N, C-alpha and C positions, 0 to 999 in steps of 0.2 A: 618534793612537792611538784605536782603537775599543774601547769598554768591553766587557767579557766578556758582559754581559747582552744587549747589542745583537747580538753575534756569535751567542749562543744563539738569539735571536729569528729572525734572518735565516737561520741555519743550519737551524733546524727548519722554517721556511717553505719554504726551497728543497728540503730533503729530502722534505718532505711533497708538494710539487709533483711531484718526480721519481717518488715512489711512486705518486701518483694517476694520472699521465699515462703512465708507462713501465712500471713494475713491476706494479702491481696494477690498472691500466687501468680506472679508473672506480669502483672500490670505495673510496669516500671514507672510510667508517668503518674499514675494515681499514688503509688508508694512515695515517690518524691514529693508530690504536692502535699500529701498527708504529713510526711516527716517535716517538711519546711513549715507547714501551718502550725504544727505542734511547737516548733522552735520559736516562731514569732509569738504564739500565744503565751509561751513561757516568759518571753521578754516583756510582754504586756503585763503579765501577772507581777513580775519583778518591779516594773514601773509603778504599778498600783500599790505595792508594798513599800515604796519609797527607796528602793534599791537603784532604780533607773533602768531605762531601756538602752541596750547596748547594740549599736549597729555592727560593731566588730564581732560580737557573739553571733549575730545573724549571718555575717560573712563566713565565719568559721563553720556554721551549720551548713551553709550552701556548699562550701568546699568539701565538707564531709559527705554530703549527699552526692556531689559530683564524683568523689573518689569511689563511692559505693557503686555508682552507675557505670563508671568508665573502666574500673579495674577488671582485668581478666586474668587468666592463668599466666599470661606473658607480660602483662602491663599492670603495675600496681602503683597507685597514687597514695602517698602517706605523709604524715607529719612527724618530725623529730624535734626534740627540744634539747638544747645544750644548757645544762645547769651551770657550766662554767661561764659561758658567754651571755646567758640569759636571752637566747635567741630561739625563735620558733622557725623551723625550716620546712617548707613544702617540698617534698621529694617525689621523684618518679623513678621506679625501678623497672627495667626491661630485662626479661629472662631470654637469653639467647640459647638456642639448641634445645636438647631434651632435658 
């Protein structure tokens, strides 16, 4: 089972990539703002349904958008989850050479 925060991270990263590449076509700032607004609106909706507003979910959304914006061919920001340790890890991968 994938933890909620990991889902928020990758969901926001994916949504931001779709916004950047297909919907807003290169307007990175607008894509990020749109993606983050949707994430906050989702939390407000959950709060109105009695589930509660989660600041940690919003932080995971922000990290997902940041990973989408900052990742390149050589630098990748990502999240890993250890089922054994029950720990979410924010990781950076740097590709050296070709």
